[in-house]
C-alpha positions in Angstrom: -43.8 0.6 110.0 -43.1 -0.4 106.2 -43.3 2.2 103.2 -47.2 0.8 102.3 -48.5 1.7 105.9 -46.5 5.1 106.2 -48.5 6.3 102.9 -52.1 5.0 104.7 -52.6 2.4 102.3 -55.0 -0.7 103.1 -53.9 -4.3 103.3 -55.9 -4.8 99.8 -52.8 -2.7 98.3 -50.2 -5.1 96.4 -46.8 -4.6 97.9 -43.8 -5.3 95.4 -39.9 -5.3 95.5 -38.4 -3.8 92.9 -35.9 -5.2 90.5 -34.0 -3.2 87.4 -33.6 -4.5 84.2 -32.0 -2.5 81.5 -33.8 -2.9 78.1 -32.6 -1.0 75.0 -35.2 1.4 73.3 -35.4 0.1 69.8 -38.5 1.4 69.2 -41.4 3.7 69.7 -43.6 0.8 71.5 -42.1 -2.0 72.9 -43.9 -5.0 74.7 -41.7 -6.6 77.5 -42.6 -10.1 79.0 -40.9 -11.5 82.2 -41.3 -14.6 83.4 -40.6 -14.9 86.9 -40.5 -17.6 90.0 -41.7 -15.6 93.7 -41.5 -18.4 96.7 -41.6 -21.2 94.0 -44.7 -19.6 92.1 -44.5 -18.7 88.8 -45.8 -15.4 87.6 -45.7 -13.5 84.1 -45.2 -9.6 84.5 -46.1 -7.9 81.4 -44.8 -3.9 80.4 -44.9 -1.9 78.2 -42.6 1.2 77.4 -44.0 3.6 75.1 -41.6 7.0 74.0 -43.0 10.2 74.5 -41.7 12.6 71.9 -41.4 16.3 72.5 -40.8 19.2 69.7 -37.0 19.9 70.2 -37.7 23.7 69.8 -40.7 23.3 72.4 -40.2 26.7 74.6 -42.0 25.6 77.6 -41.6 23.1 80.4 -45.2 23.1 81.0 -46.0 21.9 77.2 -43.9 18.8 77.8 -45.8 17.8 81.0 -48.9 18.5 79.3 -48.3 16.1 76.9 -46.7 13.4 79.3 -50.3 14.1 81.2 -52.4 13.4 78.0 -50.4 10.0 77.3 -51.1 9.1 81.1 -54.4 10.0 81.2 -55.6 8.3 78.2 -53.7 5.0 78.3 -55.0 1.5 78.3 -56.7 1.2 81.8 -55.7 -2.5 82.3 -52.0 -0.9 82.6 -50.9 1.0 85.5 -48.4 3.7 85.3 -44.7 2.6 86.7 -42.3 4.9 85.6 -41.7 8.1 84.0 -37.9 8.0 82.7 -35.2 10.9 82.3 -35.5 12.5 79.1 -33.2 12.1 76.3 -32.8 13.8 72.6 -36.1 14.9 73.4 -37.7 11.9 74.1 -39.0 10.6 77.3 -39.3 6.7 77.9 -43.2 5.9 80.0 -43.5 2.3 81.4 -46.5 0.9 81.8 -47.3 -2.9 83.7 -50.6 -4.6 83.0 -52.6 -5.1 85.9 -52.8 -8.8 87.4 -56.2 -10.0 87.2 -57.9 -11.4 90.3 -58.4 -15.1 90.1 
């Protein structure tokens, strides 16, 4: 049984392998386009990295969590949440992947 089946997801759910790429964070928002070939078939995958900043004197972690929840809830529905990165210097990178249109 694979991890998709163990989570109870249907056959329609997209199965995806993971490849990790290190991308330097240069701006508050970055768009990344990756051109890949899978079994000879070309695909373009688009990612967006948004940096969520918190006030250094934010006393409560729940305030940070509320801000993250708001960013995720309000993002463009054509983009899917992929990863919430580790905090660094009161900033947290949030990565979204553009959903593939069914053709």
